[in-house]
Structures are given as structure tokens and as C-alpha cells.
Backbone as CSV, one residue per row, in Angstrom:
resi,resn,N_x,N_y,N_z,CA_x,CA_y,CA_z,C_x,C_y,C_z
1,UNK,-13.199,-23.608,-41.167,-12.712,-22.580,-40.086,-12.138,-23.347,-39.065
2,UNK,-11.021,-23.148,-38.652,-10.354,-23.692,-37.324,-11.129,-23.419,-35.840
3,UNK,-10.677,-24.104,-35.060,-11.319,-23.856,-33.799,-11.043,-22.468,-33.429
4,UNK,-9.641,-22.265,-33.397,-8.917,-20.794,-33.237,-9.516,-20.042,-33.718
5,UNK,-10.048,-19.900,-35.089,-10.682,-18.767,-35.805,-12.443,-18.816,-35.276
6,UNK,-12.752,-19.668,-34.996,-14.203,-19.724,-34.790,-14.260,-19.125,-33.005
7,UNK,-13.444,-19.288,-32.248,-13.748,-18.833,-31.023,-13.397,-17.317,-31.003
8,UNK,-12.044,-16.943,-32.139,-12.033,-15.484,-31.758,-12.951,-15.045,-32.976
9,UNK,-13.458,-15.284,-33.617,-14.671,-14.353,-34.508,-15.700,-14.201,-33.450
10,UNK,-16.038,-15.355,-32.916,-17.627,-15.469,-32.010,-17.078,-14.301,-30.884
11,UNK,-15.954,-14.174,-30.256,-15.607,-13.235,-29.273,-15.856,-12.026,-29.568
12,UNK,-15.361,-11.736,-30.779,-15.410,-10.308,-31.306,-16.826,-9.915,-31.736
13,UNK,-17.560,-11.117,-32.177,-19.039,-10.819,-32.671,-19.835,-10.202,-31.256
14,UNK,-19.520,-10.893,-30.055,-20.328,-10.502,-28.755,-19.685,-9.103,-28.065
15,UNK,-18.417,-8.683,-28.637,-17.929,-7.579,-27.895,-16.931,-7.997,-26.894
16,UNK,-16.549,-9.204,-26.420,-15.830,-9.568,-25.521,-14.483,-9.313,-25.689
17,UNK,-13.686,-8.790,-24.730,-12.019,-9.301,-24.471,-11.556,-10.574,-24.195
18,UNK,-10.340,-10.779,-24.292,-10.015,-12.164,-23.851,-9.907,-12.210,-22.653
19,UNK,-9.856,-11.095,-21.705,-9.825,-10.695,-20.291,-10.931,-11.481,-19.637
20,UNK,-12.192,-10.525,-20.567,-13.421,-11.006,-19.948,-13.834,-12.510,-20.101
21,UNK,-13.292,-13.404,-21.178,-13.400,-14.536,-21.160,-12.932,-15.353,-20.528
22,UNK,-11.530,-14.981,-20.281,-10.762,-15.531,-19.397,-11.188,-15.608,-17.978
23,UNK,-11.683,-14.594,-17.543,-12.270,-14.394,-15.930,-13.476,-15.495,-15.803
24,UNK,-14.442,-15.348,-16.900,-15.311,-16.186,-16.707,-15.122,-17.755,-16.519
25,UNK,-14.036,-18.204,-17.292,-13.595,-19.366,-17.164,-12.537,-19.835,-16.296
26,UNK,-12.210,-18.824,-15.390,-11.162,-18.912,-14.426,-9.805,-19.349,-15.046
27,UNK,-9.426,-18.938,-16.146,-7.969,-19.208,-16.900,-7.514,-17.782,-17.217
28,UNK,-6.104,-17.938,-17.851,-5.232,-16.953,-18.062,-5.591,-16.514,-19.458
29,UNK,-5.417,-15.169,-19.630,-5.571,-14.653,-20.730,-4.667,-14.960,-21.983
30,UNK,-3.804,-15.299,-21.341,-2.694,-16.307,-22.127,-3.132,-17.553,-22.689
31,UNK,-3.824,-17.966,-22.010,-4.441,-19.481,-22.255,-5.664,-19.273,-23.140
32,UNK,-6.397,-18.388,-22.889,-7.107,-18.013,-24.424,-6.725,-17.817,-25.596
33,UNK,-5.617,-17.051,-25.526,-4.829,-16.356,-26.725,-4.166,-17.931,-27.290
34,UNK,-3.840,-18.705,-26.451,-3.339,-19.987,-27.072,-4.257,-20.542,-27.996
35,UNK,-5.555,-20.838,-27.572,-6.503,-21.497,-27.930,-6.908,-20.527,-29.561
36,UNK,-7.175,-19.495,-29.430,-7.365,-18.759,-30.591,-6.397,-18.538,-31.633
37,UNK,-4.868,-18.969,-31.035,-4.091,-19.265,-32.191,-3.682,-20.791,-32.656
38,UNK,-4.464,-21.526,-32.163,-4.384,-22.873,-32.173,-3.185,-23.653,-31.821
39,UNK,-2.835,-23.111,-30.726,-1.630,-23.492,-30.244,-1.590,-24.777,-29.007
40,UNK,-2.888,-24.381,-28.451,-3.416,-25.671,-27.479,-4.705,-25.709,-27.478
41,UNK,-5.427,-26.454,-26.968,-6.827,-26.567,-27.054,-7.524,-26.898,-25.605
42,UNK,-8.607,-26.574,-25.137,-9.212,-26.662,-24.032,-9.692,-27.975,-23.484
43,UNK,-9.871,-28.274,-22.306,-10.187,-29.768,-22.223,-11.677,-29.692,-22.473
44,UNK,-12.487,-30.968,-22.067,-13.733,-30.932,-22.165,-14.866,-30.167,-21.459
45,UNK,-14.140,-30.132,-20.144,-15.172,-29.021,-19.183,-15.064,-27.812,-19.768
46,UNK,-14.020,-27.105,-20.246,-13.847,-25.800,-20.333,-14.365,-25.621,-21.797
47,UNK,-14.317,-26.543,-22.565,-15.063,-26.426,-24.007,-16.533,-26.388,-23.798
48,UNK,-17.308,-26.829,-22.812,-18.693,-26.895,-22.427,-18.897,-25.353,-22.150
49,UNK,-17.849,-24.815,-21.396,-18.090,-23.738,-20.308,-18.143,-22.691,-21.625
50,UNK,-17.168,-22.806,-22.517,-16.616,-22.047,-23.574,-17.662,-21.669,-24.476
51,UNK,-18.516,-22.927,-24.941,-19.806,-22.727,-25.692,-21.067,-22.262,-25.065
52,UNK,-21.042,-22.341,-23.866,-22.116,-21.400,-22.930,-21.926,-20.011,-23.233
53,UNK,-20.550,-19.519,-22.903,-20.266,-18.318,-23.095,-20.627,-17.442,-24.520
54,UNK,-20.369,-18.260,-25.536,-20.067,-17.847,-26.808,-21.732,-18.171,-27.324
55,UNK,-22.279,-19.169,-26.694,-23.622,-19.178,-27.115,-23.822,-20.046,-28.347
56,UNK,-22.830,-20.953,-28.425,-22.957,-21.691,-29.650,-22.573,-23.323,-29.039
57,UNK,-23.127,-24.402,-29.935,-23.063,-25.871,-29.651,-21.770,-26.175,-29.682
58,UNK,-21.559,-27.101,-28.484,-19.906,-28.110,-28.994,-20.094,-28.790,-30.124
59,UNK,-20.997,-29.081,-30.431,-21.025,-29.848,-32.150,-20.457,-28.741,-33.192
60,UNK,-21.069,-27.754,-33.126,-20.470,-26.740,-34.247,-18.958,-26.351,-34.048
61,UNK,-18.770,-26.238,-32.975,-17.085,-26.288,-32.429,-16.142,-27.316,-32.949
62,UNK,-16.613,-28.489,-32.536,-16.150,-29.769,-32.936,-15.958,-30.412,-34.234
63,UNK,-16.940,-29.794,-35.135,-17.330,-30.563,-36.281,-16.515,-30.226,-37.139
64,UNK,-15.780,-29.335,-37.516,-14.784,-28.872,-38.727,-13.204,-29.153,-38.152
65,UNK,-13.169,-29.567,-37.080,-11.870,-29.504,-36.534,-11.218,-30.454,-35.952
66,UNK,-10.571,-31.511,-36.695,-10.227,-32.705,-36.304,-8.888,-32.908,-35.129
67,UNK,-8.192,-31.844,-35.297,-6.888,-31.808,-34.133,-7.904,-31.872,-32.921
68,UNK,-8.697,-30.999,-32.737,-9.476,-30.609,-31.197,-10.219,-32.000,-30.874
69,UNK,-10.570,-32.731,-31.730,-11.621,-34.071,-31.574,-10.634,-34.910,-31.264
70,UNK,-9.325,-35.283,-32.064,-8.205,-36.013,-31.629,-7.630,-35.913,-30.430
71,UNK,-7.455,-34.308,-29.754,-6.730,-34.158,-28.809,-7.803,-34.480,-27.552
72,UNK,-9.232,-34.206,-27.653,-10.279,-34.787,-26.695,-10.164,-36.171,-26.231
73,UNK,-10.120,-37.000,-27.621,-10.353,-38.507,-27.736,-8.548,-38.812,-26.847
74,UNK,-7.869,-38.313,-27.012,-6.461,-38.802,-26.513,-6.506,-38.392,-24.934
75,UNK,-7.450,-37.331,-24.659,-7.544,-36.683,-23.199,-8.166,-37.624,-22.644
76,UNK,-9.296,-38.341,-23.090,-10.111,-39.136,-22.752,-9.523,-40.617,-22.321
77,UNK,-8.637,-40.707,-23.122,-7.953,-42.375,-22.895,-6.980,-42.239,-21.992
78,UNK,-6.453,-41.156,-21.972,-5.492,-40.910,-20.953,-6.307,-40.776,-19.360
79,UNK,-7.209,-40.372,-19.219,-7.888,-40.448,-18.059,-8.568,-42.025,-17.767
80,UNK,-8.682,-42.660,-18.822,-9.161,-43.881,-18.269,-7.955,-44.726,-17.914
81,UNK,-6.899,-44.674,-18.583,-5.614,-45.251,-18.271,-5.153,-44.786,-16.957
82,UNK,-5.277,-43.389,-16.524,-4.919,-43.344,-14.996,-5.533,-43.605,-13.848
83,UNK,-7.253,-43.946,-14.281,-8.230,-44.494,-13.282,-7.452,-45.788,-13.434
84,UNK,-7.502,-46.700,-14.437,-6.973,-47.924,-14.217,-5.820,-48.208,-13.584
85,UNK,-4.765,-47.322,-13.943,-3.273,-47.345,-13.206,-3.564,-47.282,-11.632
86,UNK,-4.501,-46.070,-10.943,-4.658,-45.870,-9.607,-5.506,-47.052,-9.088
87,UNK,-6.326,-47.825,-9.797,-7.074,-48.859,-9.338,-5.902,-49.968,-9.031
88,UNK,-4.901,-50.422,-9.792,-3.954,-51.316,-9.621,-3.354,-50.915,-8.612
89,UNK,-2.920,-49.744,-8.305,-1.933,-49.596,-7.100,-2.667,-49.712,-5.651
90,UNK,-3.782,-49.123,-6.066,-4.874,-49.632,-4.905,-4.930,-50.944,-4.097
91,UNK,-5.093,-51.674,-5.462,-5.201,-52.770,-4.977,-4.102,-53.333,-4.474
92,UNK,-2.730,-53.101,-5.153,-1.504,-53.649,-4.626,-1.095,-53.197,-3.062
93,UNK,-1.950,-51.978,-2.703,-1.533,-51.407,-1.048,-2.503,-52.327,-0.512
94,UNK,-3.900,-52.913,-0.990,-4.635,-53.588,-0.001,-3.899,-54.795,0.289
95,UNK,-3.140,-55.430,-0.914,-2.725,-56.723,-0.962,-1.680,-56.590,0.254
96,UNK,-0.735,-55.862,-0.178,0.502,-55.721,0.929,0.346,-55.186,2.359
97,UNK,-0.870,-54.571,2.521,-1.032,-53.961,4.189,-2.272,-54.648,4.602
98,UNK,-2.811,-55.536,4.042,-3.774,-56.506,4.533,-3.254,-57.141,5.907
99,UNK,-3.915,-57.206,7.006,-3.674,-57.998,8.188,-3.730,-59.358,8.080
100,UNK,-4.513,-59.860,7.242,-4.557,-61.319,6.908,-4.547,-61.922,5.256
101,UNK,-4.661,-63.093,5.089,-4.149,-63.721,4.090,-5.650,-63.446,3.097
102,UNK,-6.780,-62.831,3.560,-7.702,-62.837,2.840,-7.528,-62.424,1.254
103,UNK,-7.066,-61.080,0.933,-6.508,-60.476,-0.270,-5.812,-61.713,-1.070
104,UNK,-4.796,-62.127,-0.270,-3.906,-63.009,-1.032,-4.711,-64.101,-1.853
105,UNK,-5.617,-64.706,-1.083,-6.552,-65.714,-1.660,-7.299,-64.929,-2.746
106,UNK,-7.426,-63.796,-2.642,-8.617,-63.340,-3.563,-7.672,-63.256,-5.108
107,UNK,-6.536,-62.454,-4.774,-5.347,-62.460,-5.915,-5.046,-63.459,-6.928
108,UNK,-4.899,-64.593,-5.593,-4.495,-66.016,-6.498,-5.467,-66.433,-7.403
109,UNK,-6.710,-66.707,-6.669,-7.726,-67.066,-7.526,-7.807,-66.211,-8.839
110,UNK,-7.796,-64.907,-8.831,-8.038,-63.980,-9.960,-6.926,-64.414,-10.960
111,UNK,-5.572,-64.626,-10.719,-4.670,-64.772,-11.665,-4.622,-66.001,-12.301
112,UNK,-5.021,-67.051,-11.322,-5.295,-68.234,-12.134,-6.399,-68.653,-12.839
113,UNK,-7.572,-67.616,-12.547,-8.471,-67.581,-13.698,-8.070,-66.941,-14.902
114,UNK,-7.203,-65.841,-14.710,-6.985,-64.838,-15.715,-5.743,-65.642,-16.570
115,UNK,-4.752,-66.344,-16.096,-3.801,-67.381,-16.676,-4.543,-68.424,-17.517
116,UNK,-5.624,-69.092,-16.963,-6.554,-69.941,-17.657,-7.094,-69.290,-18.831
117,UNK,-7.371,-68.163,-18.812,-8.273,-67.544,-19.954,-6.896,-66.928,-21.020
118,UNK,-5.872,-66.858,-20.854,-4.984,-66.523,-21.644,-4.622,-67.914,-22.376
119,UNK,-4.276,-68.848,-21.835,-4.261,-70.281,-22.209,-4.915,-70.707,-23.119
120,UNK,-6.455,-70.469,-22.809,-7.483,-71.148,-23.470,-7.465,-70.317,-24.690
121,UNK,-7.429,-68.988,-24.874,-7.071,-68.104,-26.024,-6.219,-68.273,-26.914
């Protein structure tokens, strides 16, 4: 059974409308409809909230659905990349707007060590 079929059948078993569930999750009814029709998937926070509303484990929602699992893994990788990118730009900002050469010395020593590591490997 797909993720959409699971949440649709569970919602109907509990006698809830799409609007009831959407209001509890602070999303639109159309978003919930997309999930039930397997057109999109919730992020991890909403998946946890959905499992609480429907009184099912997250494991049971994920177990049979490879598409949802890969979506969540891709989302996790994307978040990690965004964090790394943000830290990179933050360090570049410190480097260029620093009043002294303190950061310049740190970056130069780091890049020398990194270059040596690459050369050794």
C-alpha cells in the first residue's frame, strides 16, 4: 500500500476530513490532497505530526514506501549541503570584513594543510 493510500484510509477510519487534518498540521487542504494522491510528500516534521494525529508509527508509514524514504533522504542531504554552504559564506564574510589579518592567517594555514593532505593522498 502506498503512502497516500495509507494516510487516506487511516483518515477515513478515524472519521476525519481533509480540512480537520490540514488545520491540525497548519497546512492547506490541497497539500494534504497531494499527499493522499502521491503527488508530493511531507517533510520529516509534518510526517511526525501526521503519525501522531493518525495514531500510527512513522515506521509503518515509511516501511513500504521507497519513494517517500528517498524523498526524505534527499531532503536531509539538501539540508546538510545548505548548512555547509552557509558556513562557507559566513567564513568568507569574516575573512573579508575582519579588521585585522587574524583570519587571513587562519585561512592560509588551513589551505596549506588541506593542500598537503590532497598532495599526500
